[in-house]
Structure formats: C-alpha cells, structure tokens
N, C-alpha and C positions, 0 to 999 in steps of 0.2 A: 939484735933480733934474739928472741927466745927460741933456742934450738930444740925444745921439746918436741918429740916427733909423736905421731899418732899411737904407735905401739906403746911407748912409755906412758902416754897420757892415759890410755885405757888401762894399763897395768897399775896406774896410781889410784884408780877408782875401786876402793875396797869392796864396795857393795855390788861390783859387776861380776856376774858369773862368767866362768871361763868359756863357756859355750858361745855366749853372746859376743864376747871379746874376740874369739876365734872368727865368728861370722862377720863381724864388723871389718876385721883386717882382711878377710876374704873379698868382701864387697869392695873395700878400697883398692885391693890388688886388681880386681875387675876393671875399676875406673881408670888405673894406671895403664892397662892394656888398651882401653878404648881411647884414652888420650893420645897414646902412640899412633894408633890407626887414624884418629882424626888429624893429627898433626902432619902425616904423610900425605893426606888428601889425594890429589891427582897422581902423585908420585907412586902411591900404593895402589892405584886403580880401583879406589873404594867410592869414588864419586859417581853421581848419576842414580838412576831408578832401575828397579827391576820390573818384570811383567806381572808380578804378584800383588795382591792387596792383603792387608791385615783384616782382623775381624771388624775393625771400624769402617771397612770399605775404602781405606785410604791407600794409595799407591805406596809401595814400600821402597825406600831408598836402600842402596846397598849397605850403607853404614848402619841403618836400622837393624837389618838382619844380622850383620856382623856383631854389632854390640849385643844384641839379644843373645846370640850364640856364646859369646865371651862370658856373659853373666851366668849362664847356664853351665858352661863348662868349669868355670871357677868355683861354683858353689854347690854343684850336685854331689860332690864327694867329700865335702868337709865335715860330715857328721853333725851338722848343726840344724838341718832343715827337715821338715816332714814333706814340704811341697814348695813350689814357686808358682807365681803367676806374673804375666807380663801383658802390658798394653798390646804387644804384637802377636799374642797367641790366643786362640779361641777359647781354651779352658786351661786349667791348671796344669802344671808340669810336675808329675809325681817323681819323687826320688827313686831312682832305679832300685830293683829288688837286690842287686849285689852290693848296694851301698848302705852304710849305716844311717839310719834316720835320727833326727834331732827334735827338739821341742819348738822350733820356731818355723814361721811362715815368711817368705820373702816375696814382696811385690815390687815390681819395677816398671818404669818407662825407660827403656834402655837408651834412647836418644831423643830427647825432647827438643822441639824446634826444627824438625826435619826440613821444613821449607827454607831454612837458612844454610843447610849443609853445603850447598854447592856454590854459595856466594861468600864463604869464609867469614861468616858472622857467628857470634858465640852460641853454642848449643850445650846440652848437658844430659846427665843421667840422674833420675829421681828414684829414690828407694823408700820403702817403708817395711818395717819388721813387726810382726805380730806374734803372739804365743799361739801355738797349735793347741786346739781343744783336746787333742789326744786320740781322735779316732784313727783307725788304721784299716785300710790305707786313707790318706787325707782326701777330703771331698771339697767341692766348691764352697758348700755351706760353711766350711771352717773359716773361710777368708771373710765372710760377711759380718765383720765386726765394726762397730762405730770407731771413728778416728781416735776417740779418748782412749782406746785400748792399745794404741800403738806403743810398742816398747822403745823403738828408735825410729828416727826418720832422717833423711839427708839428701843431699844432691852433690854431684860434681859438675863444676861448669868449665868447659873447655874454650878458653878465651885467650887473651894475651898472656895470662898465667893460668894454669890449671889449679882450681881450688876445690877442696872438699869441706862442705858445711855440714855440721852434724849436731843433732841433739838426742840426748838419752833422757829428756824430761827434766833436766836440771840445768837450763840455760842452752845457749848456742855457741858452738866453737867453730873456728874455721882454720884450715890447714892449706898450705901451698905446696904443690909438688915441686921439689927440687929437681930441676932437670939434670943436674950432675950426679947426685946420689940416688935419685928415683925414691926418695923417702918424702913422706908428708909431714911437713914442718908446721907446728902451730905458729900461726901469724896473727890470729884474730881470737884471743882468748875469752873475750866477753862481748859477743855481738848483741847490740840492742837497737831497737828502731825507735827514732824520735816520735813522740806522741803526736806532734803536729807536723803538717807538710803543706806545701804548695805546689805539689807535683803529682800528676795522675798519668797512668797508662791505660790506654783503651784503644781499640780499633774504631776510629771515627767513621770509617766507611760503612759501618753497620748501624749508624745513628737511626735511620729510617725504621729499623726493626726493633729498637729497644723498647722495654716497658717504660711507661710514663715517668716513674720516679727517677730512673737512670737518666733519661732525657733531660729532665728538669734540672737534676743535679749538674750535669755537664754544661748545660746552657748557663747555669749560674756561675759556674767556674769560668766560663768564657767572657762574662761580663767585666771580670777584673776587680780592681779595687774600688770601683764605683758601684759594683753590684752588691747583692745581699750577702755575699761571703766576705766582702771587704778586703780581698787580696788578689794579687795577680798570681795565676797559675801557669806553670809550664807542663807541656804534655811530652811523654816519651812513650814510644811503642817499638819494641825489637821484634815482636812476633815469635819470641822464644820465652816461654814461661820461666824457665831457669834464669835466663839473663835478666828478665824484667824483675823478677823476685830477688835476684841476687843484688841488684841495684838498690832495691827497697831495704834489704837487710844491711847494706853498707851505709846508707845515707837517708832513709826514709822514703815515703811516698805511697801511692795507692795504686794497686793493680786491679783492673776490673775486666772480667770476661763474663758478662751477665747473661741471663736467659733472654731470649728475644722471640719475636712472633713467628719466625720461620719454623717449618716443621722440624728442622734438624737442630733448632735451638731452644725448643719449648722447655726442655729439662735442663738445658746448659750445654756447654760444648765440652768443658774439661772433664776428665775422668776423676770420679770421686776417689777410687782406691789407688790410683797410680800418680795422681798429680795434686788433687785438692787436699786430701788428708795429710800427706807428708809435709806439703808446703805450709798448710795451716798449722800444724804442730810446730814447725820451725818459727813461723811468724809469731804465734802466741808466746812461745818460749823466749822470743827476743822482745817481748813486751807489747806486740802488736795485736791485732784482732782479725779474725777471718769469719765472714758470713756469706750465705748464699743470697742475701738480700733481706731475709727475714730472721732465719735461724743461725746459730753457731754451726759451722760446717763440721767440726769435730763430733757434734752430737747427732748428725744425720745417720740414720740407720740404713746401710745398704741392703738392697734386695736382689742385686745381681752383680757379677764380677766386673762388668764393663759399664756400670752405672755413670751417668753424667750428671753435672750439677752446675749451677751458676756460681761464680766466684768473685768476691769482692774482699781484698785483704790488704793489709799494710798498716800504716800509722793509725794507732788506735783512735784518736779523736776524729779523724777523717772517715774512718769506717762507721763510727757511731753517727756521724752526720748523714752518711748515706742511708744508714738503717732508719733514721728519723723520716727521711724522705719517703722511704717505702711504708712506714707506719701512718704517714699523713695521707698517703694516696687513697 
C-alpha cells in the first residue's frame, strides 16, 4: 500500500497555497472526530433524535447537531475562513470577531444520510470550499456562486472503513483513515468513473410523482436486454447520498434524485450548495457527468443559500442518455 498521507500529499502540490492546505487538513481533522463519534454510536449516547428541526423543517438527529458543532469548532479559529454555511443552520456562520479571518468560505452537510444513523448504515460529511469575494463582514450573497467556482470539494464516508474523497480540480483522490495511527493514508490515487454502466440508484417508491422522462427511462431500464436499452440493469438505493455516490466513484453507476410533481419536489430535493455542487465536482473530475435533467449542475446559478435542485449524476454515457430523454419529452 502507498503510505503517502493526506498532509504529505497536500504538501507535494506546489501550486496549493498554504491557507487552503491548512483548511483542508482542518476539515479532515473534523471528519476524524466525527468518525469517532459515529463509531461509538449508542455507547456514546449520540443516537436518536432531538426535539428541534433544522432550517429545512427536518427533525434533527443528535449526531447531526454534534457533527455540525465539531465542524464549526475545528474551523472557526484556523485563520482560513471568512464564514461558514451549513445545511443545519438558517444562515451563515460568521467567524468570531476575536478570530483571524481568511480568504475562503466553507459549506457543509455535516452528516448526510441522517435516516440511516440509527440503523448502522453508511453516512457521511460533504463539504465545498469557495473563495470569499472579500466583503467584510461576509454576507450570504458571498456564498451564491456557481459550482464551477468551487476551489475544492469532498466528502468523508463513515462505513466499514472511513474514507475521505477529495478533489482540488485536478482529478479525484481517496484516503482511508488508519484506525491505529489516525492518519489519512492515500489508498485511491486516481479515482475514475467508467463511462458505461448497468446500475442505477433511485427511490422507486416515488415513481408515481416523477416527470415523464425519468419514468420512461426507468421503465426502459426495467425491460432488460429485450428492451430498447439492450441490457439488464441492477438497482441500488442506500438513501444516503454519500454512500450512493461513493459506490459510483468506486465502480460506476447512475444516481438519480430527480424533481417530481409534489410541492416539496418541484425544485428538487437535494441542496445545491451543500450536496449537489460538491458531489457534481467530484463526479466530473472523475470523468462522470452531473445534470439536473437539462443543465449541467455546476453551471446552475444559486439565488439562495438553501436552494434545492434535481440531481442525476454518475457514468457519463448513462447521464447523457437520461438527458436525451428530457430533450425528447
């Protein structure tokens, strides 16, 4: 195994500025701490729900709030950030006045896949880094940048192994947390997504609500090798975006959380800034594609911090096929 660790890998990147390097190591350390809390589970008294709701109107899990607090505590005083924003908070989190401010903005979903926390299924942390425009103090509008402006994006997945998957816009690399040394060891130096796949991930229980192109595509998949697509498909659905996208990065596939006819789904269900943009950057950097059905997700211009969007991402040729279904509708 290549024992190059995260710190040494970042140090080897000659064009990476020191502040961004410090920020990435700080985020990674946050994920190490969250991983430890997740691993203790019921032993640490962190399972179950609170009586509070987040800005999305979702009941918060204890680990949601704990993970959010760990990310704030680990990063508010590192001198790298102008502000932070989280799926769990109503508005931005400004860097305290007694702390040094830096040139970056950090956005995160502190614990994606909350519905799986109490049943011991893989969950994770998603993050995105933008450059701060320079306004002092930082404002919500500073965060409203298209995904193409991301400086870095990544996630940690807390599963049988804890992994950190990262892009700086020059490919995708993966690190595994060594439980003995507690260091992130590079185990996947060149992650690429196969262009073709016969595997899709979607919540089939919502089929009656889908737009016609999505319904037609899935129906064609289900007809197998005697149907118009000419091959047999397998379906996978974990209900944790981190886990589903991680599988796609490891072996290919298609992840779909499309818009639908319900009031809660007309704009999509996933959050553009905290989930769709960072995952789309990773997928594109690994050779895949990511669209909302019609447009490239990374080109979507956000107009609010908690904006939602439809998501279709993964193996490039299959994403292009779904896009054609939308164009033909």
